[in-house]
VEXLUM-475420 format. One record per residue (C-alpha): residue in three letters; x, y, z negated. Coordinates in steps of 0.5 Angstrom, whole numbers, plus 500, padded with zeros to 3 digits. Example, Ala and Ser with C-alpha at 12.3 -4.5 7.8 and 13.67 -1.06 7.14 Angstrom:
2
Ala525491484/Ser527498486/
END
This chain:
567
Met500500500/Ser503507502/Asn504512497/Glu498516500/Ser493511499/Lys495510492/Lys494518490/Lys488519486/Ile483523489/Ile482531487/Ile476534490/Tyr476541489/Gln468543491/Val467549494/Leu461553497/Pro464557503/Arg458563503/Leu460564496/Phe467564495/Gly470569500/Asn464575498/Asp468580495/Asn461584493/Asn461585486/His455588486/Cys450583489/Thr442585489/Pro438579487/Asp434576493/Gly439581497/Asp439579504/Ile446578508/Arg446585510/Gln446588503/Asn450582499/Gly454579504/Cys457572505/Gly463569505/Lys466566511/Met470560513/Ala475564515/Asp477566508/Phe480560507/Thr486562509/Ala493559508/Lys494563501/Ala488560499/Leu488553501/Gly495553498/Glu492556491/Ile487551491/Lys492545493/Lys497548487/Leu491546483/Gly492540484/Ala487538489/Thr488533494/His481534498/Ile477540499/Trp469539500/Tyr466544504/Thr459545501/Gly454547506/Ile457547513/Ile452544517/Glu447549520/His440550515/Ala434554515/Thr435560513/Gln431567513/Thr437571516/Asp435572524/Tyr440569528/Arg435570535/Arg440573539/Tyr445568538/Asn439563541/Ile438560534/Gln430559533/Pro428563526/Asp425559520/His418561517/Pro420564510/Ala416560507/Ile419554508/Val426557506/Lys428557499/Gly432564498/Lys434568503/Ala440564505/Gly436558504/Ser438551502/Pro445547505/Tyr440541504/Ala435543509/Ile439541515/Lys436546521/Asp441542526/Tyr446537525/Tyr450538531/Asp451545528/Val455549524/Asp452554519/Pro453561523/Asp453565516/Leu459562516/Ala463564522/Lys466571523/Asp464570531/Val458566531/Pro458564538/Gly465561536/Arg462558530/Met464550531/Lys471552534/Glu472556527/Phe470549523/Glu475546527/Asn481551526/Leu478551518/Val480543519/Gln486543522/Arg489549517/Thr486545511/His490539513/Arg497544515/Gln496545507/Gly496538505/Leu489538503/Lys483533506/Val476535509/Ile470533506/Ile463535508/Asp456534507/Phe452529511/Ile444530509/Pro441523511/Asn434523508/His431529510/Val431535514/Ala428543514/Arg421543516/Gln422546523/Tyr429542525/His431543532/Ser437542535/Asp440547540/Ala446544540/Gln446536540/Pro450533546/Asp446532553/Gly443526554/Thr441526547/Ala433526544/Gln431531539/Leu429528532/Gly422527532/Ala421528540/Thr418521542/Asp414521536/Asp407518535/Cys404523530/Asn398520530/Leu401514526/Pro402515519/Phe408510520/Ser411507526/Pro419504526/Tyr420508532/Asn418515529/Asn423518526/Phe418522521/Tyr412520517/Tyr405524519/Ile399525515/Pro395524522/Gln389529523/Thr391533517/Glu394540516/Leu400542511/His396545505/Gly402546501/Gln401548494/Phe406555494/Asp406561498/Met405559505/Arg406566508/Gly412569505/Asp414575508/Ala411573515/Pro405576518/Glu402569518/Ala402563514/Tyr406557516/His403552520/Glu404545521/Tyr399540524/Pro399534523/Ala403535517/Lys409531515/Ala411527509/Thr415532504/Gly423530503/Asn422527496/Asn418522498/Arg411526497/Phe407522503/Asp400527503/Ala399534506/Tyr400538499/Pro407539496/Asn407544491/Ile413549488/Asn416543484/Asp417538491/Trp422539496/Tyr417543500/Glu422546505/Thr424539507/Ile421533512/Lys423526510/Leu426521515/Asn424515517/Tyr428509516/Gly424503518/Val420503511/Asp413503511/Tyr412506504/Ala405506504/Asn404499505/Gly408497499/Gly415499502/Thr415494508/Cys421494511/His422494519/Phe429494521/Asp429489527/Pro430492532/Val434497529/Pro430503528/Asp430509532/Thr433514526/Trp439509525/Gly441510532/Lys440518531/Met444519525/Leu449514527/Asp451518533/Ile451525528/Met456521523/Leu461520529/Phe460527531/Trp463529525/Ala468524524/Gly470526531/Lys472533528/Gly477530524/Ile474531517/Asp476525512/Gly470524509/Leu463525508/Arg459526502/Cys452523503/Asp447526499/Met441522495/Ala444516499/Glu439512495/Met433514498/Val436512504/Pro435504505/Val442500503/Glu441496510/Phe442503514/Trp449504511/Glu451496511/Trp450497519/Ala453504520/Ile459505516/Pro462499518/Gln461502526/Val464509523/Lys470505520/Gln471502526/Arg473508529/His475512523/Pro478507519/Asp480512513/Leu474516513/Leu471516506/Phe464515504/Ile462518498/Ala454517496/Glu450521491/Val447515487/Tyr443516481/Asn440509479/Pro446504476/Asn441498478/Glu443500485/Tyr450501484/His453494486/Asn448494492/Tyr451501495/Leu458499493/Lys458492496/Arg453492501/Gly452499503/Lys460499504/Phe460506500/Asp468507497/Tyr465511491/Leu459513488/Tyr457519483/Asp458517476/Lys453522474/Val448518469/Gly453515465/Leu460518464/Tyr458526466/Asp451525462/Thr455521456/Leu460527456/Lys456532456/Glu452530450/Val459528446/Thr461535448/Thr455539446/Cys451535442/Gly455531437/Glu453524440/Ser458519438/Ala465518442/Thr464511442/Arg459512448/Ile465514452/Ser467506452/Gln460503453/Ser459508459/Trp465505462/Gln464498460/Ser456498463/Leu460499470/Gly461492469/Gly468492473/Ile466498478/Glu470504474/Arg474505480/Gln469507485/Met466512481/Leu467519482/Asn468523476/Phe466530475/Leu463535469/Glu460541474/Asn458541481/His453544485/Asp447541481/Glu449541474/Gln449547469/Arg457550468/Ile460548462/Ala461555460/Ser453557461/Asp448558455/Tyr446551458/Phe451547456/Ala458548452/Ser458556452/Asn465555451/Pro470552457/Phe475551452/Lys470546448/Ala470541455/Ile477540455/Pro477533452/Ala472531456/Leu476534462/Val482530460/Val477524459/Ser474524466/Ala481526470/Cys485521466/Met482514464/Asn482511470/Thr485511478/Asn478514481/Pro476520484/Met476527480/Met472533482/Ile472540480/Tyr466545482/Phe470552484/Gly470557478/Gln470551473/Glu477552472/Leu476560470/Gly470559466/Glu465561471/Leu459563467/Gly453561472/Met448566468/Asp447570473/Ser440572476/Glu441571483/Gly434571486/Phe430564488/Ser436560483/Gly434564477/Arg438565471/Asp439557470/Gly447556468/Arg448554475/Thr451558481/Thr446559486/Ile446555493/Phe440559496/Asp442566495/Tyr447570498/Trp451572492/Ser458572489/Val462569484/Asp465573479/Thr471569477/Ile473567484/Arg472574487/Arg478575481/Trp482570483/Arg482572490/Asn483579489/Gly482580496/Gly486574498/Lys492576494/Phe491571489/Asp496574484/Gly493574478/Lys491581476/Met484581476/Leu484575471/Asn484576464/Asp488572459/Glu483567457/Gln481565464/Lys489565466/His490560460/Leu484556462/Gln486555469/Ala493553466/Ile491548463/Tyr486545469/Thr492546473/Arg497542468/Ile492536467/Leu489536474/Asn496535477/Leu499530471/Cys494525475/Asn498525481/Glu505526477/Glu503520473/Lys504514476/Ala500511469/Ile494515471/Ala495515479/Glu495507479/Gly496505472/Ser493499467/Phe487502462/Phe486500455/Asp481503451/Leu483503443/Thr476505440/Tyr475498438/Ala481498434/Asn480505430/Ile472504428/Asn472506421/Gly479508421/Trp483511415/Arg484518419/Phe480517425/Asn472518426/Glu471515432/His465520433/Arg469525435/Gln475523437/Tyr477518443/Thr483515445/Phe486510450/Leu493508453/Arg495507461/Lys501504463/Gln505503470/Glu512499470/Asn516502464/Glu511508463/Leu506508457/Leu502514456/Leu498515450/Ile492520450/Val488522445/Val482527445/Asn479531440/Phe471534441/Asp471536434/His471544432/Ile476543427/Ser484541428/Val485533426/Asp491530422/Leu490523426/Ala492515424/Ile491511430/Asn491504430/Leu495500436/Pro492493436/Ala496487438/His492485443/Ala494492446/Phe502490446/Glu500483449/Cys496485454/Leu501491456/Gln507488455/Leu509493450/Pro516493446/Gln514495438/Met518502437/Asp518504430/Ser521511432/Cys521513440/Lys521520443/Ala514522446/Leu514528451/Glu507531451/Leu505532457/Ile500538457/Ser504543453/Gly511540455/Thr514539448/Glu517533444/Glu514529439/Thr516522435/Leu511517435/Ser511510432/Leu509505437/Leu507499432/Pro501494431/Tyr502494424/Lys503501423/Ala498507424/Thr501512430/Glu500520427/Val498525431/Lys495532430/Leu491535435/Pro487542434/Ala480543435/Trp477541442/Gly484539443/Ala488533447/Lys495531448/Val498526453/Phe504523450/Lys509520455/Val514514452/Val519511457/Leu519504455/
END
């Protein structure tokens, strides 16, 4: 296996729409002229180099594919969307309007937007980063229309028989002879209400004509051959028309030189489709990564083994656990239960503490203080060889407490509005990235993130080594509270890491038991006194590594230490 393939994947998720926007006085619900919009061109060589310095190996550009918007691009031959079925002025990146095109908001030269994306991919690669984009397979914008798809291909729904609620030959599901009666404002700012006849099923499996404000009302569900109205009967032979169209779309983007697809709500698409499609894509693009957003643990093995995904989101396991341990005082023993419940697929789970769906750590809805999550960061990033993802601004303590417009004040950074992200704007400082706009706390947090994320690939024991959970040996410990501290070992060849974190708000003086089984399992020598380099601070300490004598460690409040011992 090459060194490149052994690298631990560190993903930096970013919305280009927000990243380069320097407007520091955005108006809630403002349009693109009022508030501005970041561009693909804002990811300069300098910007990408700074992202690489954080420890990133991959960058996930969120919102690349053209989606429905309230911005009028008619002069570029892009059909406008009815404002009633667009969330926010900018629109949701997950309401795709044209699978074969790039979001015009992100281009400096709208007619040359695809070329700008191709240049972005090349520029990213030149800086040593790999490119991930979204693939949204389950639903499209209500007024989906491709004006950029290749000649000889048919529009989605072009040959549908809309008199049938379901047909394996249809791309959409219909409510025949019924007009859409949305339980939301169907007019918006338009002179006339939105009209859809016959109504199509809504993206979140709403198979009637009455979606409400809490539904994904701006989207329509794609038909992969599952007849939901008749007990979910599957019609996969012959291959449904939608399958072929979606395979073509994945191959189109793979052909642009990207390195991965993050597949939105992959579990809402039958696993049989992925089983059929992913090997065909990998036949032509063997190194392309497939990451699935799957929230049902009962389906994890199915989507990995049968569906052929490389990685799945670890949301309902590790993310939820670490959030509760950090904020609610939930027992840190839950961390052990979380990875044990995965049944051997831990290395195929994507860890994170923030993304576009979740609340910011520093927000009032999570920890209110980004430093409280440092123990969770160390656990998430260092406990296995699997990928780690951070969300732009997380490393700077972004609050996510703006009232941006459609998104509202909910602790999340908006994905629907034209907006600017305070910490990112300060970090960029007009593209200089000189740190002059950041305060000391932001610089300190960024330095911690940079150190921890870079350790993931500097240290072989983290990138490719063995893992040993020490929790069971420290239950009811003499000087160890298993509910507020967590500790584990990583080892590769002659390098051992002892990693200890403290979720408590007070400093602690710990005595950690190293069980005899750890010495046998990892083939460790017994050492009464050895020099250990603490990798986060760069300081040296003396530790004992013995099965019959506790290892003493001091940790600050919300602290973490990563000790390295060369055996």
